[in-house]
C-alpha positions as a printed Julia matrix, in Angstrom:
371×3 Matrix{Float64}:
 100.51  30.87  272.18
  97.89  32.4   269.91
  97.95  31.32  266.31
  96.58  33.81  263.85
  97.4   33.6   260.17
  96.01  34.7   256.84
  97.04  32.72  253.78
  96.42  34.11  250.3
  96.6   32.51  246.9
 100.16  31.41  246.23
  99.53  31.86  242.52
  99.17  35.63  242.86
 101.83  36.57  245.4
 104.59  37.17  242.96
 105.2   39.2   239.84
 104.04  42.57  241.1
 107.53  43.89  241.86
 108.27  45.53  238.47
 104.79  47.04  238.35
 105.23  48.43  241.85
 108.53  50.03  240.89
 107.05  51.54  237.74
 104.1   52.79  239.76
 106.47  54.94  241.81
 107.16  56.92  238.64
 103.45  57.66  238.2
 103.31  61.14  239.82
 106.41  62.32  237.92
 105.12  60.96  234.62
 101.82  62.74  235.1
 103.56  66.09  235.62
 106.11  65.8   232.81
 104.61  64.05  229.76
 106.43  66.33  227.33
 109.73  65.41  228.95
 108.97  61.8   228.11
 108.02  62.76  224.56
 111.38  64.47  224.15
 113.14  61.45  225.64
 111.5   59.03  223.22
 112.17  61.34  220.27
 115.81  61.52  221.37
 115.91  57.73  221.48
 114.48  57.74  217.95
 117.31  60.01  216.79
 119.89  57.74  218.45
 118.33  54.64  216.86
 118.18  56.31  213.44
 121.82  57.38  213.68
 122.89  53.87  214.68
 120.99  52.21  211.84
 122.24  54.84  209.38
 125.88  54.27  210.28
 125.67  50.51  210.65
 122.75  49.4   208.43
 123.79  45.76  208.36
 124.71  45.47  212.03
 121.88  47.37  213.77
 118.44  45.87  213.03
 115.44  48.03  212.22
 113.66  46.17  214.96
 115.25  48.62  217.42
 112.36  50.95  216.56
 109.94  48.35  217.9
 111.47  48.65  221.36
 110.85  52.41  221.37
 107.3   51.89  220.1
 106.4   49.52  222.94
 108.18  51.53  225.64
 106.41  54.74  224.63
 103.08  52.91  224.57
 103.55  51.89  228.21
 104.0   55.41  229.53
 102.21  57.91  227.29
  98.57  58.76  226.76
  97.26  58.76  223.17
  97.86  62.42  222.21
 101.5   62.36  223.33
 102.01  58.87  221.97
 100.84  60.01  218.54
 103.52  62.73  218.51
 106.23  60.17  219.24
 104.95  57.75  216.6
 104.8   60.47  213.94
 108.39  61.34  214.77
 109.37  57.67  214.58
 107.63  57.21  211.25
 109.34  60.28  209.78
 112.7   59.06  211.07
 112.18  55.69  209.42
 111.12  57.34  206.14
 114.1   59.72  206.12
 116.47  56.88  206.97
 115.1   54.76  204.17
 115.59  57.59  201.67
 119.09  58.26  202.98
 120.24  54.68  202.67
 118.7   54.29  199.23
 119.98  51.2   197.42
 122.33  50.43  200.31
 119.39  49.74  202.59
 119.04  46.03  203.45
 115.7   44.33  202.96
 113.64  45.66  205.88
 110.1   45.67  204.55
 108.96  43.07  207.06
 110.47  44.94  210.01
 108.87  48.2   208.9
 105.46  46.61  208.53
 105.72  45.0   211.96
 106.8   48.32  213.52
 103.88  50.22  212.0
 101.46  47.47  213.04
 102.84  47.64  216.58
 102.28  51.41  216.56
  98.64  50.91  215.65
  98.2   48.25  218.33
  99.79  50.39  221.06
  97.69  53.4   220.03
  94.55  51.3   220.31
  95.58  49.98  223.74
  96.48  53.48  224.92
  93.11  54.81  223.77
  91.28  51.97  225.52
  93.11  52.7   228.76
  92.5   56.43  228.48
  88.76  55.8   228.23
  88.78  54.37  231.76
  91.11  57.06  233.07
  94.38  55.14  233.3
  97.63  55.6   231.43
 100.2   52.93  230.7
 101.32  50.84  233.65
  99.02  52.75  236.02
  96.25  50.4   234.87
  98.18  47.37  236.03
  99.19  49.09  239.26
  95.53  49.88  239.93
  94.71  46.18  239.64
  97.55  45.37  242.03
  96.15  47.91  244.51
  92.69  46.39  244.22
  94.04  42.91  244.85
  96.12  44.03  247.82
  93.23  45.93  249.38
  90.94  42.93  248.99
  93.61  40.71  250.54
  94.14  43.1   253.47
  90.42  43.02  254.3
  90.76  39.32  255.14
  93.59  39.64  257.64
  92.56  38.29  261.02
  92.97  40.34  264.2
  95.23  39.21  267.02
  93.59  36.65  269.3
  94.08  35.57  272.92
  96.6   32.81  273.62
  93.88  30.17  273.97
  92.46  30.81  270.49
  93.69  30.22  266.99
  92.38  31.07  263.53
  93.46  30.83  259.91
  92.19  32.05  256.57
  93.04  30.48  253.21
  91.94  31.93  249.86
  92.61  30.42  246.44
  91.29  31.92  243.21
  90.08  29.99  240.18
  92.97  28.92  237.94
  95.37  31.0   240.04
  93.88  34.32  238.96
  94.9   37.4   240.93
  91.3   38.07  242.0
  88.75  35.93  243.75
  85.0   36.15  244.15
  85.45  34.76  247.67
  86.64  37.09  250.4
  86.79  37.31  254.17
  86.3   40.26  256.51
  87.08  40.01  260.21
  86.93  42.26  263.25
  87.53  42.09  266.98
  85.46  44.25  269.29
  87.07  47.19  271.09
  86.84  45.37  274.43
  88.51  42.34  272.86
  85.75  39.95  273.89
  84.15  39.22  270.51
  85.57  38.01  267.21
  83.38  38.45  264.14
  84.18  36.83  260.8
  82.2   36.9   257.56
  83.04  34.72  254.56
  81.36  35.96  251.39
  81.08  34.35  247.96
  80.19  36.87  245.23
  78.56  35.54  242.06
  81.15  34.88  239.38
  84.79  33.99  239.79
  88.25  35.32  239.23
  89.01  38.75  237.78
  85.48  39.36  236.49
  84.25  39.89  240.05
  87.35  41.64  241.4
  85.8   45.1   241.45
  82.55  43.86  242.97
  84.4   41.9   245.65
  86.48  44.95  246.55
  83.44  47.21  246.75
  81.46  44.73  248.84
  84.34  43.81  251.14
  84.9   47.46  252.0
  81.24  47.98  252.81
  80.85  44.8   254.85
  84.13  45.42  256.64
  82.72  48.76  257.76
  79.52  47.14  259.01
  81.33  44.39  260.91
  81.53  45.23  264.58
  79.4   48.36  264.22
  76.08  46.51  264.27
  74.69  43.81  266.49
  75.53  40.37  265.18
  71.88  39.7   264.4
  71.63  42.76  262.15
  74.78  42.21  260.1
  73.4   39.98  257.33
  70.22  42.02  257.03
  72.25  45.23  256.63
  74.51  43.5   254.09
  71.43  42.42  252.15
  70.01  45.95  252.17
  73.33  47.32  250.92
  73.42  44.9   247.99
  69.83  45.71  247.09
  70.74  49.41  246.94
  73.63  48.65  244.58
  71.16  47.19  242.04
  73.71  44.95  240.33
  72.06  43.38  237.3
  73.68  40.0   237.91
  74.99  40.63  241.4
  74.2   38.43  244.34
  76.28  36.78  247.01
  76.18  34.09  249.65
  77.64  34.66  253.09
  78.21  33.07  256.47
  78.75  35.28  259.52
  79.95  34.06  262.91
  80.41  35.97  266.15
  82.47  34.24  268.85
  82.71  35.31  272.49
  86.41  34.78  273.22
  85.82  34.6   276.98
  83.03  32.01  277.11
  83.39  30.29  273.72
  79.74  30.9   272.92
  79.02  31.77  269.31
  76.16  32.58  266.99
  76.21  31.92  263.27
  73.95  32.99  260.42
  73.79  32.12  256.74
  72.71  33.89  253.57
  72.31  31.07  251.06
  75.69  29.71  252.15
  76.8   26.13  252.91
  76.56  25.13  256.55
  79.65  25.39  258.75
  81.3   22.34  260.3
  82.11  22.03  264.01
  84.5   19.63  265.69
  83.54  18.69  269.24
  86.42  17.4   271.33
  84.04  15.64  273.72
  82.71  13.32  271.02
  85.81  13.39  268.83
  83.67  13.98  265.75
  82.87  16.59  263.15
  79.27  17.6   262.6
  77.53  19.94  260.2
  75.65  22.85  261.73
  72.21  23.8   260.49
  72.62  26.13  257.52
  70.99  27.62  254.45
  68.12  29.21  256.33
  68.62  32.72  254.97
  68.22  33.75  251.3
  70.96  35.02  249.01
  72.22  38.54  249.62
  70.86  41.11  247.19
  67.8   39.17  246.06
  64.91  39.57  248.52
  63.95  42.77  250.32
  63.09  42.6   254.03
  64.67  39.15  254.26
  65.17  37.42  257.6
  68.41  35.7   258.57
  67.91  33.44  261.61
  70.97  32.51  263.65
  72.12  29.34  265.36
  73.91  29.28  268.7
  76.67  27.02  269.93
  79.79  26.8   272.07
  83.44  26.24  271.24
  84.94  24.5   274.26
  88.62  23.73  274.62
  89.68  21.42  271.81
  86.72  22.39  269.62
  87.0   23.92  266.16
  84.8   25.63  263.59
  85.25  25.58  259.81
  83.64  28.07  257.42
  84.08  27.47  253.7
  82.81  28.49  250.28
  81.0   26.21  247.85
  84.14  25.66  245.77
  85.5   23.5   248.59
  82.67  20.96  248.45
  81.03  21.27  245.03
  82.06  19.38  241.91
  80.16  18.98  238.65
  80.23  15.2   238.61
  79.58  14.54  242.31
  76.77  15.03  244.8
  77.04  17.76  247.42
  77.06  15.19  250.23
  80.11  13.56  248.66
  81.92  16.89  248.74
  81.05  17.4   252.4
  82.23  13.89  253.28
  85.44  14.54  251.38
  86.06  17.77  253.3
  85.37  16.21  256.69
  87.6   13.28  255.79
  90.48  15.68  255.15
  89.74  17.43  258.45
  89.86  14.15  260.39
  93.63  13.93  259.98
  94.08  17.18  261.93
  92.25  16.06  265.06
  95.35  14.68  266.79
  97.96  17.11  265.45
  96.0   20.35  265.83
  94.19  22.52  263.33
  97.08  24.64  262.08
  97.27  24.3   258.3
  93.78  22.84  257.96
  92.41  25.86  256.08
  95.08  25.68  253.39
  94.79  21.89  253.12
  91.06  22.11  252.47
  91.62  24.76  249.8
  94.36  22.74  248.12
  92.28  19.57  248.06
  88.89  21.13  247.29
  86.37  19.14  245.28
  86.25  21.83  242.57
  90.0   21.63  242.03
  91.45  24.72  240.39
  88.25  25.53  238.48
  86.52  27.6   241.17
  87.36  30.11  243.88
  87.89  28.52  247.29
  87.94  30.03  250.75
  88.24  28.45  254.2
  88.26  29.96  257.7
  89.16  27.83  260.7
  88.7   28.94  264.32
  89.71  26.75  267.22
  89.86  26.88  271.01
  92.95  25.36  272.62
């Protein structure tokens, strides 16, 4: 039975539920901002009435809840209206209570300070065209789209493949990503593993942009032209600090023959069932993507016979500050040895979990095997 699985960072799978639910309100909030203003002003009246009637039982901190809630949903001009109303309500309430008012100076100062902070945050979000929780929902969309790009296509029963991605320190975004495609006739599987310069959230937007472009190129060009086209695309982007490494493999699912090319990326590892050993393929022959114009990216050929496997990985799997690169490769192959007898399911995630870089770098592994 075919085994085909994509595994994403376990640190970023959860916690998006509330944001997703709030995001559903986005279209309505955009059409009815004044309705929200009236709602928050009504809440201010209710809070003022409650504090006025029960000054010792109802804390003035109830205003802080309204301040934060309004800051999550309103853009600056509407938020300012609500905050002016809140401030006037607090001033009127203070005058009404007079000497009966409990000591609330600290709460009032904190409330006003929170207003200023939320106004600043709202203004900062408005400058990039997002309002309230829509900014967070946009990040969730970016992460999900990047994750979806790495989903592997269905494979024949005699083939299996897995993808594992782990971001640095469990961040929601990774500079490593995978794009995969199966040809329309079903005979060829193409996979590209790309490592964009940087790590974590700082390269999230670049990874999303590049994954979309490379995903569109995959399968539309001959395998020998893919890396060159990817390099040309990155050169056109003219990122000041943007470059990437990549490994691209095309596997014929009928014969097991494959070709593989590198753009400044670590060499892939192949397990050969006939010898019972892992070996490193020749790699590193092509330059980094986005650095050199008219670059050449030679390819290596090989065959995955029954029982054979291929492992693609990013540098975070084998590199560590205090160890040589060869030590990292030996460590990776040592971990892979334990899967020879039991099969290669779970190998990708194991290599990510036990990477030489630990949690301090993005890690990505793709395993392809022929059963």
